[in-house]
N, C-alpha and C positions, 0 to 999 in steps of 0.2 A: 528597466526592471523596477517594479514597485516593491518587491519583496526585499526586506532589509533584515538579514539574519543576525541573531545574537546568540549568546550562550547562557545556559542556566544549569546549575548542578542539581540533578534529580537522582535520588537514591544512590548518591556517590559517583554518578557519571556526568561528564560534561556533555550536555545535549544541545545541539544547535536547533534553534526555533525561529519562527517569524510570527508576528502577531499584529492584528488590526485593532481598531478602536472598539470599545465596548458597545454591545447591542443587547437587545432583549434575549436573543438566542445565541448559543455557543456551538461551535463546531471544532473538532480536533481532526486535523488532516495528517495522514501518515504518508511520508514520501515513498514512491516506488523505487525499485531496484533495476538497473544500477544508476539511479539518478539522485535527486536531493529535493529539498523544499522548493527549488526553482522549477520543478516539474509542474507546479501549479501557477506559474507566472502568467500564462495567457488568460487564466480564469480568475485571477486574484481579485480584480476589481468587482466583477460580477458577483462572485461568491460573498464578497464582503459588504455588499449593499445593505443587507438587512441582518447580517449574522456576524458575530464576533468570531474571528478565525484564529486558531493557534495551529500552525503547521510545524511538524518536527521531523528531523532525520532520526529514525529509530536507531537505537544503539547498534553499532557495527555497520551502519549504513550512512552514506553521505559523509558529513563531517562530525558526526557524533562518536563518542568513545564507545568501545566494545567491552562487554563482559561475557566471557564464554558461557556462563551459566544461563544466560537469558537468550542465547542464539537459537531459539526454536519458536514456532508459533504459539505454543501454549504458555511458555514462560514470558514471551514478549507481550502476550495479552494481559498478564498481571501487571507488567511494567506500564502499559498504556493507562491502566486505571490509576497508578501512582502519578502519572503525568497529569491526568484530569484533576486529581486531588491537589497537586502542586500549583496548578493554575487557577484553582477555585472554580472549576467547571462543574456545575451542579448536576446537570443531566445533558451532556452534549450529544449532538449528532457526531458520528465518526465517518470520515471518508478514508477508506483504506484500499486503494487499488494495488494490484500486483501482490507483493509480499505482505502488504497490509491486510489482505483478505483473511488469511488464517488468523493473524493477530487480532483483528477486530472481532471475528466470530468467536474465538476463544474468550476474549474479554467479556463479550455479552453473555456467553453461555455460563461462565464461571462467576459472573457478578450480576445476577438478574436485577433488572430495573435501574442499573447504574447508568446505562447509555440510552439516549432517546431513540436513536435509529442508527442504522449502518448503511453506507454506500460502499460496496465492494465489487470485485470482479477482476478479470485478467490475472488471477492468481490460481495456483494449483489447489484443487479441492477434491477432485474425483478419486474414487477408489475402485479399481486399481488406478494408479497414477497415469494420467494421460497428458503427456507433454511431447513436444517435438523439437527438433533441431538441437543447437548447442545447449539449451536449457535442460533438455532431458539428460544429456551427458553430465552437466554440472550437478544434477540431483542424484543420478543413479550409478555413475561410474564407480567402481570399487575404490579408486584412489584419486586424489586431487594432485598428486605429485607432478604430473605433466604441466599443470597450470602454474605451479610455483616457479617454473623456469621462464615464465612470460610476465612482463610488466603488466600490471592490471590496467594501465592506460590503454594498452593495445586491445585487450579483451573487451573493455568497455567501448572503445572507439568502434569496434566492429558491430557491437550491439546497437549503438546509436545510429549507425549508418543504415539500419533497417527501418528507421522512422520514415514514414511516407508522407509526402506533401507538406513538410515543414522543415525549413532550414534552421537548426538551432542557432540562436545568437552566439557569437564566439565566446562571450564571457560565461554564458550558461554551460556551453559544451565544456569549457575548461574547468568549470566547477565540478561537473560530473567526472571528468577524467582525473582531476587531482584528488577527488574524494576516494578513488580506488587505486591510486598509484602504488607501485611496488607490490607488496604482498597483501595489500588491504582488500583487494577483490577476492583473493583466495580465502582469506579469513571470513569474509562476508558470506561465502558459499555455505558455511556450516549451518546457517539458518535453513536454507533450502534443502540441505542434505538431511534435515530432521523430518522432512515430509513423510518418508516411509513409516516412521514411528507415530507421528502426530496425526496424520490425516485419517487413519481408521478411528482414532479416538474422537476426532472432530465429527466424523460421519455419524457416530452414535449419539452425539449431542444435538444434532441439528433439529430433530423432531420435537425437542422440548424447548427450543429457543423462542421466547415470546417477543423479543425485540424485532420490530419491522426492519426488513432488509431490502434495499434496492440493489440489484445486480446489473452492472453495466459491463458489457464485453464487446470486443471487436469481432464482427462477423468474419473477418479475414485474418484473424490472429493465427499466425503460423508457429507460435511458441507455446501458447496456452489455448488450445482449441476451445470453441464455445461450449463443448460438452461439459466443461468444468462449471460454467454458469448454469447450464441446464441441470446438472447434478444437484447444485444447491437449491435451485428453484423447485425441483421435484420433492425435496425433503424438508424445506423450511415451511412452517405453518403460516408465516406472514411475510410474503416476498413478492417482488415484481422483477421481471427480467426484461432488459432492453438490450437488444443487439444493435450495435452501431456500425455504420459502413466505415470501418477502419481496420487497421491491423492490431498489433499488440498494444501499441502506445496510444490508446484511445484518448487519453487526457491531453496529449500533445498533437495528435493527428486530427481530432475532431473536438477542439476545446469548447466551441460555442454549443454544440449539441450536448456535450458532457455537462457543461455548466447549466444549461437549460434543464436537463434531467435532474440534476442535483437540487437546484433551487425550487423546481416544481415539487420535488419530493419533500424538501424542507417546509415548503409553504402549505403543507397539508396532505400531500400524497401519502406520506407514511402512515396516516391515520386510516387509510382506506384499504389496506391489505389485510 
């Protein structure tokens, strides 16, 4: 593993991050759920060739501290801008797969011009909500009480077992499991359970978003169907949609393809949409 996490206090929260050497361009990477900054492990070297990377576990995810008031896409979007300020990132690209999708889009919509471009996807965006399997229950069930009786490690382990074509290194799998042990997973669910309130608001902002957006989604995603990516592409004025031959965890299942799409985007693709 090349990622070497550290901690930094941002807006009063201990946030876990990993950083590469300075480059002319900056990128802020938001870890997906239920994983951590190590989700970018397979792509780290390729993404860092020409770009300064700062990857973070969003508050309430991975090993970062939680604050209840920011456990929603719209509030987390404002926090991401604080992160960019804290690290001196003037106009960074943002990569936000999965839960990072709503966060990144709200950040760009509510802070015009602050972000250079976005790479999102594999996150809930469509209205009405279109999710499948356990994720749909996590978001829409009236109560989370049944999940409180289960160790978060067990829930996360079942989710990780759906990753196709890639055996997680034991130390990375353990990092994911320990990040959500006990009731930490249930507490992290509050972010996704804000979707019914936040996604209609986001929908109404998409048409005015001038930030270029690359959408990467798994063609065979059985948790967040590709219709979510199509929903964004149809409404964003400057976007590109790439469907990858993978399931939900596109960044882990097809890392070379994912990294190629991201670097091509960073190297000028974002100027062409």
